[in-house]
C-alpha positions in Angstrom: 79.0 86.6 -126.5 82.3 85.8 -128.1 83.8 82.2 -127.6 86.9 83.7 -125.9 85.0 85.7 -123.4 82.8 82.7 -122.7 85.8 80.5 -122.2 87.4 82.9 -119.8 84.2 83.2 -117.8 83.9 79.4 -117.5 87.5 79.1 -116.3 87.1 81.8 -113.7 83.9 80.6 -112.3 85.3 77.0 -112.2 88.4 78.3 -110.4 86.3 80.1 -107.8 84.1 77.1 -107.4 87.2 74.9 -107.0 88.6 77.3 -104.3 85.2 77.0 -102.6 85.8 73.2 -102.3 89.3 73.4 -101.0 88.8 76.3 -98.6 87.7 74.1 -95.7 91.2 72.4 -95.9 92.8 75.7 -95.0 90.3 77.3 -92.9 88.6 74.9 -90.5 85.7 77.3 -89.6 84.6 77.8 -93.2 81.4 76.1 -94.2 80.3 76.8 -97.8 76.6 77.3 -98.4 74.9 74.6 -100.5 73.1 77.3 -102.4 76.5 78.5 -103.7 77.1 75.2 -105.4 73.7 75.5 -107.1 74.6 79.1 -108.3 77.9 77.8 -109.7 76.2 74.9 -111.5 73.6 77.2 -113.0 76.2 79.7 -114.3 78.4 77.0 -115.8 75.4 75.3 -117.2 74.1 78.5 -118.9 77.6 79.4 -120.2 78.3 75.9 -121.6 74.8 75.6 -123.1 75.2 78.9 -124.8 77.9 77.3 -127.0 75.2 75.3 -128.7 72.8 78.1 -128.8 75.1 80.5 -130.8 74.9 79.7 -134.5 78.4 79.0 -136.0 79.9 81.8 -138.0 80.8 80.3 -141.4 82.2 83.5 -142.7 81.2 86.0 -145.2 79.0 85.0 -148.2 77.4 82.0 -146.5 73.6 82.2 -146.3 
């Protein structure tokens, strides 16, 4: 996965997660599921961990 795509996914998931936190301020009957937070943490964890899993691209000609 390219670094740009990974970064965009992290930002999008984080924004949706943040919206989940502030939604009860605007809609009193909204109660987010605790499992939703676990899912967001897992997605962000996998995406950020994949930065370290991908070997760096040193360019052409490097072994």
